[in-house]
Every structure is written in structure tokens, then in C-alpha cells.
N, C-alpha and C positions, 0 to 999 in steps of 0.2 A: 505494501501500499504505500502511495507516495505521499511525502511530506509537503502539507499545508503552508505554501510561502506566500500567500496573499499579505496585501499591508495589515488587514484587521489582526489576523492570526497573529503575525508578529507582534504588533502591537499590544496585544492580549497575553501573550508569552512573556514582552518587556516587564507589564505592570504585574504578572505573576512574580516574575523573579523578583523585584522590588517590594512586593510585600514580603516575601520571605525575609528578605535583607533587614527589613525595618522590624519585621519580628525577632528576627536574631538579637538584632541589637539591643531590641528593649527588653528580651530576656537578660542578656548579660549584663543591662544596667539595671534590673531589679535585683538579681543575684549577689551584685557590688563586684562585678566581673568589670571595674572600667579600664584596667589597663588593654584586657583582651578587646573591649567592647573599640576603644579607642584606635587598634591595631586594625581591626574589622573595618573602620571607616577609613584609615589609612590606605587601605590596602585598595578599596574602590575610589579613593580620590583622584587618583592619575585618570580614569574613564572618564573624568568630567573636562579634561585639559581640551584645549581647542583641537591638538593635533587629530584628535578621534571623533571630532565633527567635520575634518576635510571630508570632500567628495572622492572618490577612487579615482577620477580622471586628474583631480590635483594631487593625489599622492605618487602617482603613476610620474608625473612630470618633476615633482621631487626626488622620486628614486632616480630618476635618467640625469638628474643634475648630478646627484651625488656619485654615481658612478662615473661623469665625467663624459664629453663627446668623443667621439670615435670616428677617425677618418682611415679610410681603407689605405689610401696613398700614404699616410704616414703610421701606421701601425707599426712598422719596424724600422723607423727613419733612421735611427742611429747606427744600425748595422751592426749589431752585436747581441750576445746574451744577455749583456746590461740593459739593453733597449726594452726586453721584455718586462722588466717590472711594473711600469706603469701601465702596462697593457694587461697585465694578471691582477692587476689592482683591480681594476674593475667589477673583475667575479668575484674576489674575496668581499667587496661592498656589496653585491648583489647578495650573496647569501647572508652575510649580517644582518643587513635590512631584513632579509624572509624570515629569519628568526626571532624579530623583534615581537610579533602577537599575532595571533589568526589573521585579523583584519590586516594588518599590514602583508602576511604572505600572501593571503588572498590578493591584493591589489599587484603584488611584486608578480606572481605568476600568471597574474593579466596584462602585463607588462612584456610581452616578447622582446622587445628592442634592451631591454635590462641584462638578458642573456645570451644576447647576439654580441657575446666577448670569447677572447680568447681563453681557452681552458688550462690550468696549468698539469698538465699530462706530464710523467716526469719519465725520466730515462731509465730502465731496466736493465742495467748494467750490474749491481752487488746481488739484488734480490729480486730477480726478473719474475718471478712467479707472483709475489706480494704486490709489483707495482703494475704486474700485468693484469692481475684483479682490480686493483684500485682504478687502474685507469678504463678499464672497462665500464666499471661501475660509475664513473663520474660523464662518460660520453653516453653510456644508455640514460641518464636521467637527465643530464643537463641539454643533450643538444636538442631534443623535442619543443625543451620550454623558447626557443626564440623561434620555434614555427616556420613560417615561411620566412622570416628576415634574415637579408645576406649578414654573414658572419664570417669571423675570421676565423682561421686554421691555424694551428703550431703543431709541428710535427717534429718530436724533438728523437734523439740518436736511441736508436735500438728500440721502438716502438714496439710492444707486443703486438703477433698478428692478430691477437681475439680483438683488437680495437677496430679492426679494418673495416669490419661491417658497420657499423655504427658509423667510420668516418665514409665510407662510399654512400651512404643514404643523404649526406649533406653535401659534398663534394658542388653539385649541382649550384648551389647558393653560397660557395664560399668567395668571399671579395677579396680577402687578403690571405695571401698562403704563406708559409714559412715551414722550408723545409729544412732538417738538419739530418738529412738519412735520404739513402737511398730506396728505403724499403717501401715507400709508397706506389714507387715509378711501378709496380707492377700492376697497379689498379688504373694508371693512365696510360695505358698503351695496349696493342692487341684488341680483340675482340670486346673487352670491358672499357673499352676508352670513353671517359665521358664528357659529358658538352659543359664544357667550364663556362656558362654565360654569364655570371656575375663577376668572376674573376677582375680586379684591377690593380692588382699590387701581388709582383711575386717577388719573394727573397728566397735565394737556394744557397745554402752555406753547407755544402756535402764535406761530411769527416772525410779521410784520407786512408782511413783504414776499413774497408767495405767487408762486413762478413760474407761467411761463404754462401748464404742466400742471395744477397744484394748482388756479388760478386758477378754472378749469368748475367746481369742486366745490362745492356749496353745503352747507355745515358741516349746519343742520338733518335734512340726509336722511340721515345717518349713523344708521342705525337696530340695529347690533350689541351697543352698551351695552343695548338694552333687555333681550338676553338673558342678561344679565349677571346671573343670581339669586342669586350670593353679594357682590353689589358694596355695599360698605359705604363706603366712602372716596374722597372724588372733591378734584381740586384741579385745578382749570380757568382758561381766560381766556378761553373763549368758551361760548357756549351751545349746549349738545346735548342731543338727547332723553334722559333719563337714567330708570333705574327710581325716582322720588324719594320714592316711600313707604318705601322700604328703607333708605335712605342715613343714615349714622348721623353722618360727621365730613365737613365739608364746609369747602373755601375756593374762594371762586368771587370771579373778577373780571369781573367783569359792566357795565363803566363804559361801553361803548358798545352795551348791550343796553337793550331798552325798561324803562322802571319797570314796566309793565304785566304783563309777561311774566317777569320777575324776581319780583313779587309771586305770581305765579300758581304759580310753580314751588315757590317756598319752602313756598307754603301745604300744599303736598302732602308735607311731608317730616314725617310724623307720628313716623319712628323717631330722628328727628335729635337727637344728642346735643349737638355741637360746631358752629359755622357762625362765619367770617370772609368776609363778603362786601363788595365793592364794588360800587354800584351807583348810578345816576344818582337825581336825585331826579323826582318827577313832574311833569309839567306841569301847568298849571294847568286845563287843559281836561280831565285825568284825574281830578279831584279830585272825588268824587261831596259833593252836598251833604246828603246824608242819611245814616243809619246804616249802617254794613256789618256783615255778618256775620263774624266773627271766627271764624279755623281754629286752632281747640287743638293746640298742638304739645305733648302731654305731659309728652316725654323732656326736651324742650331744655333743657340746663344754662349752657351757655356762648354768647353771641350777642356777637358784634364785627359792626358795621356800619361802612362808610365810604359818604357820601352825595357823589354828583361833583354838581357843576355845580346847588349848591342856589339862589344868587342868581334871586330871580324865578321859584322854583320850588319844590316842596311835598314833606316826607316823610308826609303825613297817609295816604295810600293804603298805605303801608308798616307803619305803626303800626296803624290801623284792622284789616289784615288778618289779625294776629295776636295769638294769648292762648299765654303762656308759662309757665303755672301753677308749673312747678319751677324755674324759670330762678335762678340763683345769681350769675351775673356779667355784666352789661351792660356794653359799650363802645359808644359812639356818638361818630364823628368826622364832623365836618361842612368840606369842600374847597371853598375861593372862597366863604366865607361872609363875605359883605362888608357884611350889614345892621348897622345901627347898633344896632340891638334886635332882642330875640328875640321873635320873631312869636309872637301871640298863638292862632294857631290849633295852632301846634307845641306850646305849651307846655301847651296842654288836652290834646293828644293824648298828649305822653309822661305826661303823668299820667293819663289814662285807660288806656295802656300799662300803668303800674307798678302799678295796681289787679288786674292780672290775673298779676302777678306778685312775690307776698306773701313771698316767700322769697330776695328778693334780699340777697346779702352782700356783692357787691364792684360798684362803679358808675363808672366811667371817662366823662370827656366831654371833648372836645376842640374847639379851635374854636369855642366857644357863645358867645353874646353875651348870655346872662340874665346878671340882677343877683342881688344877695343875697338878695331877697325872694322872686325867681323859685326860687331854688335851694332855700330854706327850704320853699317848698310841696312840692318834689318831695322832698325830705328826709323831709317829714312822713310819706311813703306808703311809705317804706324801712325799719321799725323795726329788724329784721334786720341794717341795713348794719353792717359792721366796715370797712370799706377804700372809700376815696373819693378818687381823683385827679383834680385838674383841669387840664388842659395849653391854655396860649392861652386860658385862659378867667377869667382873672385878677380880672376887673369884677365877678364873683361872691363872692370872698372879700376882705370886707369888715367891720366892726364890725360891722353888722347881723347876718351869719352868726356870727361869734365869740361874741357874745351870747348865742347861741341854742344853742351847743355847750358853755356853760359850765353846770356843776351845781353849784349853791348849796344847803347845808344848814341854811341860816338860817329862823328861825320862820315866816317868810311863802313858804317855798321850796315850789316843788311839782315834784317827780320827774318828772310827766306832761309840764313845759314843756320838758324837755330833748330836744334833735333827738338820733336816733341815738344812742340810749343803750348801745347795743354796740360803737359806734364804735372802733377801734383803729389803724389806718393813715391818715393824711392825708398827701396828698401835691398840693401846688400849686406847679407846675415849669414852666420856661422863662421866668425874668424876668417873672412876670404879677403880681407884687403890688406896685399903688400903694401906697407907706408913709404917704400923705395920706390914705388911707380905711382906714386900720387905727391901733386905739389900743393902744399895747405894753402898757399896764397890762392891758385888756381881755384882749390876746393872752397877759399870763404866767398872768390868771384862769382862761384857758379851759384852759390847758397843766396849769397847779396843781394844778387841781380834780378832773382825772380821773387824777393820778399820785401827789402827794404827800398826798392825802387818804384817809384808814383809812375815813372813813364813808360813803366813795362806792364802794366795793369792791362791796358786794351791789348797788346799783343801777345802776352804770354801770361798763361795762369801763374798765381802766386802756390808757392807752397802749402801742403797741408802735414803732411809728414818726411820727416827724413829719418833713417835709420840705418846707421852705416856700422860697419863691427869688423876692425881692424885683427888683423892676428897680430899674438903679440909681436913685440919688437926686439930684437938684440939685446942680450942683458948684459951690461957692464959690470952690475954687481949680481954673482951668481946665489948669494942669498936674498936678495929681494923678493919679495912677494908678488904672484903675478898683478894684486891690482895696484902696485905703485909703480907699474910699466906705462906710463901712458904714450899710446902712439903719437899724442899730438903735443905742440910745444904750448906750454904758458900762456902764450902771446894769443895763439889760437885755441885754445880750452877757453879762454877768458870771454874770447869773442862769441864763442858758440854758448856761454851763458849768458852774455846780453841777448843774442835773438831769442834763445828760449826765454827770457824775463819777459821781452818784445811780445810773447804769445804764441812765436813758433814752436808745432811739436818736433823737437828735433834730440836726438840720441847720436853719437858717436863713441861707441865702447873700444 
């Protein structure tokens, strides 16, 4: 027989319960049990709190606010396990809220968005049977609470296969996926390949030591990601078939992927806005002697490339295959760069690459062996540059470069001779600068000509920040501590202090 839940029946039940409570209080008072009566009154007092008078719809909004907003594209934004804490905190908050009272629990269970959060499924390494059972219960109980709402999925290292059944049910509505293990790939390929219609963000950080079960899976066969029509952001450390043309933000760690494969994939990213990629340089055999058609990526604005194993290799194919007309920030880092000089072919290709990026505003070079003359030639192709950062590339910062950065208003001065007239931020770091190759007088002229010269304002930008880091000068006193070895003369150091006092953000170490 079904329970009567009509308003009149519920009101009659409430009145009956109230009469019972009043009778209990009167009985306790009559018997002189005043502490017990006071305790009973205190136990029902919270029921009169305004929070218990709020409609369920308002409670749901409060609960969602307490759990925090969730964005599929920023779920794993920091790119490491430390970034999971804020994501998992939402689940902890939801559980705590649902255990406050029966009314709150009912409202929480009727708020599916509250449960559309990453679950703290643990890695079953030390006690696989115990954690496997706990993960299975967690998935079975919590996944259904989000109903049809898109949700994130965290797949940790060595997740027990008993959880896969629950995961397979929610894959079509996963909008943010973090894979820390190959174990799920078996469900993303072959005849059981799902359609990932909600997937917007993909983070794949595979372990280097696959177990016997996952070693059989060849990663390139995974086809499910090609069905993700809404995928726009990826952060991966293994090459996967992806819908390259729709991706907008990429972080690719392809240190073990052939350079030709990397270049081919990147050339298809016509919607790309931002990319950070680690990839090997091309072998000499892959370098084409003739011209190569450039693939235009019209929306790319930020491009960061880390080249691995550059010695006796070439980055020419990478630079040749791309044209980025909207690029505003370029960072090139060269790992294991042991050449004593900047290769001529690399220099020519970098200049050709920059000719196709006329809007470049921010340039960072790391571990580059180019000299000051070569850097001047590169800067001549970047008239809109406002930020230049050199790290472990100090041999390029010499008096030759400094003189080209000086603005002169003399009768024979030609403003067109000044390199990068819009330059506002200059950083040369990590003990890069050799004091023997820098004329302090010219250095001060360069700084003052773009700071305290009122006539230069209309023609060159004023400095916003200057950060220069010399490597320690030769020691006359072997017992002197490093902090006592100032690369600047007292007169120059005093002038730098005056410039800093006048408002210039300047540090010379």
C-alpha cells in the first residue's frame, strides 16, 4: 500500500509529531527533570533555523557553489598529480554535504551536477584486492548520481579491471579525461570503440613501465579520440591519433616520437591557438635539400618548442613546414646543444620562419649558441617585439648587440637603425653575461636612451623591466664570498641604483 504524501496528510503528521514533543516536554517538567527537558528542547531548536526553511532549489544552488565551479578545459590545467587536489576536493565536499541531514541528502541527490566530479579512485599497487573493491563500490555508487550530466574521469595507474564495467557506461558523457595508465585503451579500440561525444579535454600521462596486460596494446591503434567532435585541448606524452584540425590548445611531450610524425601532425592543427611541444630534432636523412610547402596555421598565437637531441641533427624540417602569421609569442629551447657555433642552416631557417610571423611580440631563446651579430639579424625581422628573454644564450649579449639597441637623437642619428624600437622587457638570465664582452658605458647609454630621454618617447618604447645576470667575474681574492664579487664598477652600480629609484624595474646581478 503506497504512502499518502498529499499536503494535508503531511501537515497532519507534522502536527501529531509536534503534539508528541510537547507532551514529552510537559512530562519531563512535571517530574522535575529540567536538564532533560532543556536537552530535548535544544535538540529540536536547530529545526527552527532559517536554513531548514530554504526550498530545495535554493539548497542545490548553494551546494553547487560550495563544491566550486568546474570547467572541462581546466580540470588538469597544472599538468601533474598536484593539480588533482582541487578537482577531488569537490567530491569530498559533496559527500560531506550529503551527510548533514536527511533533507540535505535528498537535495544533494537531486543535484546531479554536484556529483559530476572526479572520483578519488586509488592506485592498486600495494593492496590491489582491497583497493579494487573500494574503487568498484565508489564507481558503482557515485557515477549514477550524475545521471546524464557530463563529468570528468580520472583513470589512475593500475586501476583494477573490475571497475572497467562502470567506466564503460559513462565514457560517452566524459568531458575531461585524465589517463595515467594504458589499461583503458582496450576499451577505446577495436569493436568496443565508444563515441566520446562530450570529450573536450584530454590529459594522457602514461607510465614508463607497462605491465604484461597493457604491453600488448599498441597505442596508435586507439581510435576513440577521433570520435571526439568537441575535443579542443590535449596534454599528452605519447603520440595518439587525434582530430588535429579542431584542437586549439596543445601540450605535446613527444620526445620518443619520430620528428617526421610530429611535424606531420602539427601541420594539420589549423585551429591551434597555443602549443607547447617537446620533440626530437630531425635526422640528417629527413632533411629535404629543396624548398618545402609551408602549412599555414592562421590562429596560432603562442608557440613553445623544446628540441631534444639536437646534436648532429637538424630542426630545419620543423621550421620549414609551418607558417604562423598570427604568432605573438615564440619560445625555442634546445636540449643537449653542444655545438660551439650556431649552425648556418638553422640560422637561415629561423629567419625564414620569422618572415612568416610579422606580429611577433615576445621571443625567448634557451641554450642557443648564436652570437650577437646573428641575434641582431634575427631581431631585425621582429619590429613589433616588446619582450626578449635569453637563457643560457649569453654569448649573444655583448657590446655589439647593446650598441644596436641604443636610441640616439644626435644630428647623424637614424631612428631606423635602432633594433626592436618597441622593446620594453629585456631578460638575460642564469649567469649568462661575460663582463669582458660588455662595455659598461654603452650598457648605461642603452638603458638611459630608452628611459630618461624625453625625446625618445615618440620613437621608441620606454623600458618596463631589465634583468641582467652576469656570471661571476675573476677572483682577485680567492677567499672573497661570491656576493662580494660585483660585475659592475661602483660608478655603474650607483647609476643603476638611481635608475631604480626613478621607477625603472631593473636588476643587474
